[in-house]
C-alpha positions as CSV (number, residue, x, y, z in Angstrom):
1,M,9.9,39.8,-16.7
2,H,12.8,42.0,-17.8
3,T,16.3,40.8,-18.9
4,G,19.6,42.5,-18.6
5,I,22.7,41.2,-20.4
6,T,26.4,42.3,-20.1
7,K,29.3,41.6,-22.5
8,T,26.8,41.2,-25.4
9,R,29.6,41.7,-28.0
10,W,27.1,43.0,-30.5
11,D,27.5,45.3,-33.4
12,G,25.4,46.4,-36.4
13,F,25.7,42.9,-37.9
14,Y,23.4,41.6,-35.1
15,D,20.6,44.1,-35.6
16,W,18.3,41.6,-37.3
17,S,18.6,38.8,-34.8
18,V,18.5,40.4,-31.3
19,G,14.9,41.4,-31.1
20,M,12.5,39.4,-28.9
21,E,8.8,39.3,-29.4
22,G,6.9,41.0,-26.5
23,Y,9.9,43.0,-25.4
24,R,11.4,46.4,-26.1
25,L,15.2,46.3,-26.5
26,F,17.6,48.9,-25.1
27,R,21.2,48.4,-26.0
28,K,24.6,50.0,-25.9
29,D,27.3,48.4,-28.0
30,R,31.0,48.9,-27.4
31,L,32.4,51.3,-30.0
32,G,35.7,51.0,-31.8
33,R,36.7,47.5,-30.6
34,R,35.2,44.1,-30.1
35,G,33.6,42.7,-26.9
36,G,31.7,44.4,-24.1
37,G,28.4,46.0,-24.5
38,V,25.1,45.9,-22.5
39,A,21.5,45.3,-23.3
40,F,18.2,45.4,-21.5
41,Y,14.8,43.9,-22.5
42,V,11.7,45.4,-21.0
43,N,8.1,44.0,-21.3
44,D,6.5,46.0,-24.0
45,Q,3.3,46.4,-22.0
46,L,5.1,48.7,-19.6
47,E,5.8,52.4,-20.2
48,C,9.5,53.1,-20.1
49,V,12.1,55.6,-21.3
50,E,15.9,55.5,-21.6
51,L,17.8,58.0,-19.4
52,H,20.9,59.7,-20.7
53,L,23.0,60.2,-17.6
54,G,26.3,61.9,-18.2
55,M,26.5,60.8,-21.8
56,D,28.5,63.9,-22.6
57,E,31.3,62.5,-20.4
58,D,33.7,59.6,-21.0
59,P,31.9,56.7,-22.6
60,T,30.9,53.9,-20.2
61,E,29.3,50.6,-20.9
62,S,26.1,51.3,-19.1
63,L,22.5,52.1,-19.8
64,W,19.7,53.4,-17.7
65,V,15.9,52.9,-18.2
66,R,13.1,54.3,-16.1
67,I,10.1,52.0,-15.9
68,K,6.9,53.8,-15.0
69,G,5.1,52.3,-12.1
70,R,1.6,51.1,-12.4
71,T,-1.3,52.5,-10.4
72,G,-0.3,52.9,-6.8
73,A,3.4,52.2,-7.5
74,G,6.3,54.6,-8.1
75,D,8.8,54.6,-11.0
76,V,11.9,52.4,-10.9
77,T,15.2,53.1,-12.7
78,V,17.0,50.0,-13.8
79,G,20.7,50.2,-14.8
80,V,22.8,47.6,-16.6
81,C,26.5,47.9,-16.5
82,Y,29.7,46.2,-17.6
83,R,32.9,47.5,-16.2
84,P,36.0,46.1,-17.9
85,P,38.8,44.8,-15.6
86,H,41.3,47.5,-16.6
87,Q,38.9,50.5,-16.9
88,S,40.7,53.8,-16.4
89,D,40.2,56.0,-13.3
90,R,38.6,58.6,-15.5
91,E,36.0,56.2,-16.8
92,D,35.4,54.8,-13.3
93,E,34.6,58.4,-12.1
94,A,32.2,58.9,-15.0
95,L,30.4,55.7,-14.1
96,Y,30.2,56.6,-10.5
97,R,28.7,60.0,-11.3
98,Q,26.0,58.2,-13.3
99,I,25.3,55.8,-10.4
100,G,25.0,58.8,-8.1
101,A,22.6,60.7,-10.5
102,A,20.4,57.6,-10.9
103,S,20.2,56.9,-7.2
104,R,19.0,60.4,-6.5
105,L,16.4,60.4,-9.3
106,H,14.2,57.4,-8.5
107,T,14.1,54.1,-6.8
108,L,17.1,52.2,-8.3
109,V,18.0,48.7,-9.3
110,L,21.5,48.3,-10.8
111,M,22.9,45.0,-12.1
112,G,26.0,44.1,-14.0
113,D,29.6,42.8,-14.0
114,F,31.8,45.2,-12.1
115,N,35.0,43.1,-12.1
116,H,36.0,43.7,-8.5
117,P,36.9,40.1,-7.4
118,D,38.9,41.3,-4.3
119,I,35.9,42.8,-2.6
120,C,34.6,40.9,0.5
121,W,31.0,42.0,0.7
122,K,30.5,40.3,4.0
123,D,33.1,42.5,5.7
124,N,32.8,45.4,3.2
125,T,36.5,45.4,2.6
126,A,38.8,45.3,-0.5
127,G,42.4,44.8,-1.3
128,H,42.9,47.1,-4.3
129,M,42.5,50.9,-4.3
130,K,40.0,50.9,-7.2
131,S,37.8,48.4,-5.4
132,R,38.0,50.4,-2.2
133,K,36.9,53.5,-4.2
134,F,34.0,51.6,-5.6
135,L,32.9,50.6,-2.0
136,E,33.1,54.2,-1.0
137,Y,30.7,55.2,-3.8
138,V,28.3,52.3,-2.9
139,D,28.3,53.5,0.7
140,D,28.0,57.2,-0.1
141,N,24.9,56.5,-2.3
142,F,23.3,54.2,0.4
143,L,23.2,51.2,-2.0
144,L,22.6,47.7,-0.8
145,Q,24.4,44.8,-2.5
146,M,22.1,41.8,-2.9
147,I,24.5,39.0,-4.2
148,E,26.0,37.0,-1.3
149,E,27.4,33.9,-3.0
150,P,30.4,33.8,-5.3
151,M,29.4,32.9,-8.8
152,R,32.7,32.7,-10.8
153,K,35.9,31.2,-9.5
154,G,35.1,32.0,-5.9
155,A,34.6,35.7,-6.7
156,V,31.5,38.0,-6.6
157,L,31.8,39.8,-9.9
158,D,28.1,40.2,-10.9
159,L,26.3,42.5,-8.6
160,V,22.7,43.6,-8.0
161,L,22.5,47.0,-6.2
162,T,19.5,48.9,-5.0
163,N,18.8,52.1,-3.0
164,K,15.7,50.8,-1.3
165,E,15.5,48.0,1.2
166,G,13.0,45.3,0.3
167,L,12.8,46.3,-3.3
168,V,14.9,43.3,-4.6
169,G,14.1,39.7,-3.4
170,N,14.0,36.1,-4.4
171,V,17.6,36.1,-5.7
172,K,18.4,32.8,-7.5
173,F,21.3,31.5,-9.6
174,K,20.6,29.8,-12.9
175,G,22.8,28.1,-15.5
176,S,25.0,30.0,-18.0
177,L,23.7,31.8,-21.0
178,S,25.1,30.4,-24.2
179,C,28.9,30.0,-23.9
180,S,29.3,32.5,-21.0
181,D,31.4,31.5,-18.0
182,H,29.1,33.5,-15.7
183,K,25.9,32.2,-14.0
184,M,22.6,33.9,-14.7
185,V,21.0,35.8,-11.8
186,E,17.3,35.8,-11.4
187,F,15.6,38.2,-8.9
188,K,12.3,39.9,-8.3
189,I,11.7,43.6,-8.2
190,H,8.9,44.2,-5.8
191,R,6.4,47.0,-6.4
192,A,7.9,50.3,-5.3
193,A,5.5,52.4,-3.2
194,R,4.7,55.8,-4.7
195,R,6.4,58.6,-2.8
196,V,4.1,60.6,-0.6
197,C,4.9,64.3,0.1
198,S,5.6,64.9,3.8
199,K,6.2,68.1,5.8
200,L,8.4,66.2,8.3
201,A,11.9,67.8,8.3
202,T,14.7,65.2,7.9
203,L,18.4,65.3,7.3
204,D,19.4,64.9,3.6
205,F,22.5,62.7,4.0
206,R,22.8,62.4,0.2
207,R,24.0,66.0,0.0
208,A,26.5,65.6,2.8
209,D,30.2,66.2,2.3
210,F,31.5,62.8,3.2
211,G,35.1,63.7,2.4
212,L,35.0,66.5,5.0
213,L,33.3,64.2,7.5
214,R,36.0,61.6,7.1
215,D,38.6,64.3,7.7
216,L,36.9,65.6,10.8
217,I,36.5,62.1,12.2
218,G,40.2,61.4,11.5
219,R,41.2,64.5,13.6
220,V,39.6,63.1,16.8
221,V,41.8,61.1,19.2
222,W,39.2,58.5,19.9
223,E,41.3,56.6,22.5
224,K,41.3,59.7,24.7
225,E,37.7,60.7,23.9
226,L,36.3,57.2,24.8
227,E,38.6,56.4,27.6
228,G,36.7,54.9,30.6
229,R,33.4,54.7,28.7
230,G,31.4,51.5,28.2
231,A,30.1,50.3,24.9
232,Q,26.7,52.1,25.3
233,E,28.3,55.3,26.5
234,S,30.9,55.2,23.7
235,S,28.1,54.7,21.1
236,L,26.1,57.7,22.4
237,A,29.2,59.9,22.6
238,F,30.1,59.1,19.0
239,K,26.5,59.7,17.9
240,D,26.5,63.1,19.6
241,W,29.8,64.1,18.0
242,L,28.6,62.9,14.6
243,L,25.5,65.1,14.7
244,Q,27.5,68.1,15.7
245,A,30.2,67.6,13.0
């Protein structure tokens, strides 16, 4: 079992008391002011290493650990993140670049408090511009959001994201940790199958220019293009146009 914690509020004073027998601790404390911070405990029987993704950029309250897969299983990168409610656009962009880099490296599981209460994950919509930007990055990196039920005042703030279908399962909600007003989330990371080299040519959508694609789609007068077509014909026409774009 591994454990991720956000808003640890730790500093050097807590060094003596945060260790846990049988686990290796990774932590990133907030610098210069109180609050925030993230931590991740990994079973010490597993081989793991911390990844430094974009650490030369603006500081973000996130950490990334690659856990080596056992025999027959691939590596998994686990990220733990706390995004403050009023984080700047510049810090958001730095965090999103880290998420993109992590999702391209290995199979990814990302958990944390992202503070986007206005996002409706059922409809994939959001009211605020920053939340819509976050949704764009989630979609552009082909991430799946696994938390469906609101956990704090009717909002889904704590998320579990993954880039591999079937990797995360058995999501359950537990009581609060200490005096936190957030519920604990328990889930299982299923063994990730080791990647097998294939000579089959496929499209690499992760390298696509989605900004250009949105611009091209926006130029098409779809009412005219799809006029007189049924649902099936319209779907095929859109697919053909998309592959040609």
